[in-house]
N, C-alpha and C positions, 0 to 999 in steps of 0.2 A: 257381518253385513257391511260390505264396502259402501261408501257414500262419496258423492262428488263434493269437491271443496266448495263450489258455489252454493250448494244446499247447506253445507255446514256453516258457512258465513252467514247465510240468511237466518238460520235457526239460532246462531249465537247472538245475533243482534237483539233477539227477544230477551236474552239474559243480560244484556248490557255489555257484551264482549265484542270488541272491534278487532278487525284484521288489518294489519299494516303490511303493505307490499314490501318486499325486500329491495334495498337499494342496489344490491348486487347478489347474485346467487339465487337460490330457490327456497330459502327458509322464510316463511311468513311468520310474523309475530302476532299472536293473539293476546290482547290486553284488556283487562277489566278495569273498573273504576278505581279499585284500590291500587292499581299499578302492577298487579301480578301478571307475569308474562309466561306464555307457553308457545314454543315454536313448532311448526309443522313443515315437513319437507314436501313442497308442492312443485315438482319439476315441470308439470304441465299447466301451471296456473289453476284457473277455475275448473278445468277439465280433469284434474288429478283425482283419482279414486283413492281414498284413504281407508285402510282396513280398520276393523273393530279395535285393534290394539291402540290406535291413535285416538279413536273416539273415547275409549275408556280412560286414557291418559288425560285428555283435555277435560273430561267431566270430573275426574278426580281433582285436577289442578284448580278448577273453578268452583267446586262444590255443587255440581249440577247432577241431578238424578239421571242416570244413563237411560232408563226406560222412557222417561218423559222426553229426554232429548231425542231419542230415536223416533218417537211419535211425531216430532216437529219437523223431521227431515222430509 
């Protein structure tokens, strides 16, 4: 299930995870309160569609339940 990055950012805010824009390039940094970082390649910014592989990875990195996260998209 691909999802747009803008929807992913909105849903992650509910978990306390913020998205930092890249200073150069296209890899956004997702950061939680503990300082854990997960990067996502978003070549088209907010319009980028990310596959389920990236959703699973970010949920695993931040300890988020994947099914609950998908419902919030």
